[in-house]
C-alpha positions in Angstrom: -13.1 -42.7 -9.3 -16.2 -40.8 -8.1 -17.0 -43.6 -5.7 -13.5 -43.5 -4.3 -13.7 -39.8 -3.8 -17.1 -40.2 -2.0 -15.6 -42.9 0.3 -12.6 -40.6 0.9 -14.9 -37.8 2.1 -16.9 -40.2 4.2 -13.8 -41.5 5.9 -12.5 -37.9 6.5 -15.8 -36.7 8.0 -16.1 -39.8 10.1 -12.9 -38.9 12.0 -13.0 -35.0 11.7 -10.5 -34.2 14.5 -8.0 -36.8 13.4 -8.3 -35.7 9.7 -7.8 -32.0 10.7 -4.7 -32.8 12.8 -3.4 -34.9 9.8 -4.0 -32.0 7.4 -2.4 -29.4 9.8 1.1 -29.8 8.6 0.0 -29.4 5.0 -2.2 -26.4 5.9 0.7 -24.7 7.7 3.2 -25.4 4.9 0.9 -24.2 2.1 -0.2 -21.1 4.1 3.4 -20.2 4.7 4.4 -20.6 1.1 1.4 -18.6 -0.1 2.1 -15.7 2.4 5.8 -15.7 1.5 5.3 -15.8 -2.3 2.6 -13.1 -2.0 5.0 -10.8 0.0 7.9 -11.5 -2.4 5.7 -10.7 -5.5 4.3 -7.6 -3.9 7.7 -6.3 -2.9 9.0 -7.0 -6.4 6.1 -5.2 -8.0 6.7 -2.3 -5.6 10.4 -2.1 -6.6 9.4 -2.2 -10.3 6.8 0.5 -9.8 9.1 2.7 -7.8 11.8 2.7 -10.4 9.6 2.8 -13.5 6.7 4.8 -12.1 3.0 4.2 -12.8 3.2 3.3 -16.4 5.3 6.2 -17.7 7.7 3.9 -19.5 10.4 6.6 -20.1 14.1 6.0 -20.6 16.6 8.8 -20.2 19.8 8.8 -22.3 22.3 11.1 -20.7 25.8 12.3 -21.5 28.0 10.4 -19.0 31.6 10.6 -18.0 32.3 7.2 -16.5 29.5 6.3 -14.2 28.5 9.9 -13.5 26.5 12.5 -15.4 28.7 14.9 -17.3 29.0 18.2 -15.4 28.3 20.8 -18.2 29.6 23.7 -16.1 33.0 22.3 -16.9 32.4 23.3 -20.6 31.3 21.4 -23.6 33.3 18.2 -23.8 35.7 17.9 -26.8 34.5 15.6 -29.6 30.8 15.8 -28.8 28.5 17.5 -31.4 25.0 18.8 -31.0 22.4 16.1 -31.8 21.2 16.6 -35.4 17.6 16.8 -36.6 18.2 13.5 -38.5 19.2 11.7 -35.3 16.2 13.1 -33.5 13.9 11.9 -36.3 15.5 8.5 -36.2 14.9 8.1 -32.5 11.3 9.2 -32.8 10.8 6.7 -35.7 11.9 3.7 -33.6 9.3 1.0 -33.8 9.1 0.6 -30.0 9.2 4.4 -29.2 5.9 6.2 -28.6 7.6 9.6 -28.5 11.0 11.2 -27.7 12.2 14.6 -26.4 15.6 16.3 -26.4 16.6 18.6 -23.6 19.5 20.2 -21.8 19.8 20.4 -18.0 21.8 21.7 -15.1 21.7 20.3 -11.6 21.6 22.5 -8.5 21.3 25.9 -10.3 21.6 28.9 -7.9 20.5 32.4 -8.6 16.8 31.6 -9.1 14.7 34.1 -7.2 11.3 35.8 -7.2 10.3 39.0 -5.4 9.3 36.7 -2.5 11.9 34.0 -2.1 15.0 32.3 -3.5 15.0 28.8 -4.9 18.3 27.2 -3.8 19.7 24.1 -5.5 17.0 23.8 -8.2 17.4 21.9 -11.4 16.9 23.8 -14.7 15.8 22.2 -18.0 15.8 23.6 -21.5 13.1 21.6 -23.2 11.5 21.1 -26.6 7.8 20.9 -27.4 7.8 17.1 -27.0 9.0 17.1 -23.4 5.8 17.5 -21.5 3.8 14.7 -23.2 6.8 12.4 -23.3 7.5 12.7 -19.6 3.8 12.7 -18.6 3.5 16.3 -17.4 0.3 18.3 -17.5 -0.2 22.1 -17.3 -2.6 22.8 -14.4 -2.3 26.6 -14.5 -1.4 28.9 -17.4 -0.2 27.6 -20.7 2.6 25.4 -22.1 5.3 26.7 -24.4 4.1 27.6 -27.9 5.9 27.8 -31.2 6.4 31.6 -30.8 8.4 31.0 -27.6 11.0 29.0 -29.6 11.0 31.2 -32.7 11.4 34.5 -30.8 13.6 33.1 -28.0 11.1 34.3 -25.4 12.3 34.4 -21.8 9.5 32.3 -20.3 9.3 29.7 -17.7 7.3 26.7 -16.5 7.5 25.8 -12.8 6.7 22.5 -11.1 4.6 22.5 -7.9 7.6 22.5 -5.6 9.3 25.5 -7.3 6.0 27.4 -7.5 5.3 26.8 -3.8 8.7 28.1 -2.8 9.0 31.1 -5.1 5.4 32.2 -4.7 4.0 31.0 -1.4 0.2 31.6 -1.2 0.3 33.5 -4.6 -0.5 32.7 -8.2 2.8 32.3 -9.9 1.5 32.7 -13.5 2.4 36.1 -15.0 5.1 36.7 -12.3 8.7 37.3 -13.0 11.6 35.0 -11.9 15.2 36.0 -12.1 17.4 33.1 -13.4 21.1 34.1 -13.0 20.0 37.8 -13.3 17.9 37.2 -16.4 14.2 38.0 -15.9 11.9 35.3 -17.1 8.1 35.4 -17.0 6.2 32.4 -15.6 3.6 31.3 -18.2 2.5 28.0 -16.7 2.6 25.5 -13.8 3.1 21.8 -14.5 2.9 18.6 -12.6 3.0 14.9 -13.3 -0.3 13.7 -14.8 -0.1 10.5 -12.8 0.2 11.3 -9.1 2.5 8.3 -8.4 4.2 8.4 -5.0 7.1 5.9 -4.5 7.5 4.0 -1.3 10.6 5.2 0.6 12.1 2.4 2.7 15.8 3.3 2.8 18.3 6.2 2.3 19.1 4.9 -1.1 15.4 5.1 -2.0 15.3 8.6 -0.7 18.2 9.7 -2.9 16.7 7.9 -5.9 13.1 9.0 -5.6 13.2 12.5 -4.2 15.0 14.2 -7.0 12.2 16.8 -7.3 12.3 18.0 -3.7 14.2 21.2 -4.5 12.0 22.2 -7.4 12.5 22.3 -11.1 12.3 25.2 -13.6 11.8 24.7 -17.3 12.6 27.1 -20.2 12.4 26.7 -24.0 15.6 25.0 -25.3 16.0 28.0 -27.7 16.3 30.4 -24.8 18.8 28.2 -22.9 21.9 30.1 -24.2 20.5 33.4 -22.9 21.3 32.1 -19.4 24.0 29.5 -20.0 25.7 31.3 -22.9 26.1 28.5 -25.4 24.3 25.6 -27.1 25.0 22.3 -25.3 24.8 18.7 -26.3 21.3 17.5 -25.5 20.1 14.6 -23.5 17.2 12.4 -24.6 14.2 10.9 -23.0 12.3 8.2 -24.9 8.8 6.9 -24.0 8.5 3.2 -24.9 5.3 1.8 -26.2 5.4 -1.0 -23.5 7.2 -1.4 -20.2 8.9 -4.5 -21.6 10.4 -2.4 -24.5 12.2 0.1 -22.3 15.6 -1.7 -22.3 15.7 -2.3 -26.0 14.4 1.1 -27.0 16.9 2.7 -24.6 19.8 0.8 -26.2 18.7 1.8 -29.7 18.3 5.5 -28.8 21.7 5.4 -27.0 23.3 4.0 -30.2 21.9 6.8 -32.3 22.8 9.5 -29.8 26.4 8.3 -29.7 26.8 9.1 -33.4 27.4 12.6 -32.2 30.4 11.5 -30.1 33.7 11.3 -31.8 36.6 8.9 -30.9 39.2 9.7 -28.3 36.8 11.1 -25.7 36.0 9.7 -22.3 32.3 10.7 -22.4 29.4 8.9 -24.1 25.7 8.7 -24.1 24.3 6.0 -21.8 20.7 4.9 -21.3 19.4 4.5 -17.8 18.1 0.9 -17.8 15.5 1.0 -15.1 14.3 -2.5 -15.8 17.8 -3.8 -15.1 18.0 -1.7 -12.0 14.7 -3.2 -10.8 15.8 -6.8 -11.6 19.1 -6.2 -9.7 17.2 -5.0 -6.6 14.9 -7.9 -6.8 17.8 -10.4 -7.0 19.4 -8.9 -3.8 16.7 -10.5 -1.7 16.3 -13.7 -3.9 18.5 -15.9 -1.7 16.7 -14.9 1.5 13.3 -15.5 -0.1 14.3 -18.9 -1.4 15.5 -19.9 2.0 12.2 -18.9 3.5 10.3 -21.0 0.9 12.6 -24.0 1.7 11.9 -23.6 5.4 8.2 -23.5 4.7 8.5 -26.6 2.6 9.8 -28.5 5.6 6.3 -28.2 7.1 4.9 -29.8 3.9 7.4 -32.7 4.4 6.3 -33.1 8.0 2.7 -32.9 6.9 3.3 -35.6 4.3 4.9 -37.9 6.9 1.8 -37.3 9.1 -0.5 -38.3 6.2 1.5 -41.5 5.6 1.3 -42.3 9.3 -2.4 -41.9 9.6 -3.0 -43.8 6.4 -1.1 -46.7 7.8 -3.3 -46.5 10.9 -6.3 -46.4 8.7 -5.2 -49.6 6.8 -4.8 -51.4 10.1 -8.2 -50.3 11.3 -9.9 -51.3 8.1 -8.1 -54.6 7.6 -11.4 -56.6 7.8 -13.0 -54.3 5.3 -10.2 -54.7 2.9 -10.3 -58.5 3.3 -14.1 -58.5 2.7 -13.7 -56.5 -0.5 -10.9 -58.8 -1.8 -12.9 -61.9 -0.9 -15.8 -60.7 -3.1 -13.5 -60.0 -6.0 -11.9 -56.6 -5.6 -8.6 -56.4 -7.4 -5.3 -55.1 -5.9 -5.6 -52.1 -8.2 -9.0 -51.2 -6.8 -7.8 -51.2 -3.2 -4.6 -49.3 -4.2 -6.6 -46.5 -5.9 -9.1 -46.3 -3.1 -6.4 -45.5 -0.5 -4.4 -43.3 -2.9 -7.6 -41.3 -3.6 -8.3 -40.9 0.1 -4.7 -39.7 0.8 -4.9 -37.3 -2.2 -8.3 -35.9 -1.1 -7.1 -35.5 2.5 -4.0 -33.4 1.4 -5.9 -31.5 -1.3 -8.4 -30.4 1.4 -5.4 -29.3 3.5 -4.0 -27.5 0.5 -7.3 -25.6 -0.2 -7.6 -24.6 3.5 -3.9 -23.6 3.5 -4.4 -21.3 0.5 -7.3 -19.5 2.3 -5.2 -19.2 5.5 -2.2 -18.0 3.5 -4.2 -15.3 1.7 -5.5 -14.1 5.1 -2.0 -14.3 6.6 -0.6 -12.3 3.7 -3.2 -9.5 4.2 -2.5 -9.5 8.0 1.2 -9.1 7.4 0.5 -6.3 4.9 -1.6 -4.4 7.4 0.8 -4.9 10.3 4.1 -4.2 8.5 2.9 -2.1 5.6 4.6 -4.6 3.3 3.0 -4.7 -0.1 1.5 -8.1 -1.1 0.3 -9.5 -4.4 -1.7 -12.7 -4.4 -0.3 -15.0 -7.1 -2.9 -17.2 -8.9 -0.2 -19.5 -10.4 1.2 -20.0 -6.8 -2.3 -20.9 -5.6 -2.8 -23.5 -8.4 0.6 -25.0 -7.9 0.2 -25.2 -4.1 -3.1 -27.1 -4.4 -1.6 -29.4 -7.1 1.6 -29.9 -4.9 -0.5 -30.8 -1.9 -2.3 -33.4 -3.9 1.0 -34.8 -5.1 2.2 -35.0 -1.5 -0.9 -37.1 -0.8 -0.1 -39.4 -3.7 3.6 -39.8 -2.9 3.1 -40.4 0.9 0.0 -42.5 0.3 1.8 -45.0 -1.9 3.2 -47.1 0.9 0.0 -47.4 2.9 -1.9 -48.1 -0.3 0.5 -50.8 -1.4 0.3 -52.4 2.1 -3.5 -52.4 1.8 -3.6 -53.9 -1.7 -1.2 -56.7 -0.7 -3.2 -57.9 2.3 -4.1 -61.6 2.0 -7.9 -61.7 2.1 -8.0 -64.8 4.4 -5.6 -63.2 6.9 -7.5 -59.9 6.7 -10.8 -61.6 7.5 -9.3 -63.6 10.3 -7.9 -60.5 11.9 -11.5 -59.7 13.1 
């Protein structure tokens, strides 16, 4: 085998230009597939990261009416009780849950103002003491809520960066007063996401999905929520899974526990937002197009394989006397067959390796020019090289059989 490989390289380097032109179809095909697969994988990873964030692994279980979040300003829905302490403990005790928080919220709350500005369309949250670590927030100025804030129903607030910037431009917000629906609250801290993840916005749908914090968020202790909104409300839940792969299952388990608070005969229920499923659905939308591109690139491999078969047939014709001499001194059919198969496989394998290098470079160039994310797939590289070798074997069979079946007397006479 080693001798066959040596002879194969010798034959390739003896006819460098011819060998390169023969490999060109394989190089183009492999390079195209590597570039396409890298772009597909990069895009899929971007979709997954956009939806799930940079490792936050949180799943939100919200009270829904049909496919929309229940509008609490319409009043507490009939048949829905406040989540019990036992339910909360059950969710936090789930095997795949790292932590869980229970909160109430209102979208587009008006009447939030400081002495300097008004915050229009903000979102308000009433949170427990698990919310910040569960959702990956950090306090970068001031302090978080403490136990006394919950026990004494203190009217205190946390602001995110957007809300603080609007309400107190060029001023330190900590210690200042913010009116929330005519109730004065003191800002005790400013918070932001600990991981500075920024999603890639490529469409209006992405804009709607990923820019929910553009108007600013305000946070108060859940115990103080009724001061502004007048009554205790059914809570939503956010669970942080131990692993990204656990998000769907832990969301379903938490959803089931939360729905124990919902009686029969109501059109509302708790539903978990399955971000993994969302990501998979978005990835599947482009699957047919991606598969078509791979099939088109595979045509170049087919053309390259035909070119290899053609040049190997030419090689058999050129080396007829060499084959006759080898057979005359005792070389078996199998020996001749394996020699030409090895040469064909080495030729296409070299094309595969060069194609992989060109494909990686091409993927990087596409990424720079179009700002499309790419991710180089090691399995795709290994499979591409193996497939190029297989092409050499498949398309080299006919020339190899022809060479091994030559009559030694006729082969020697051809000289």
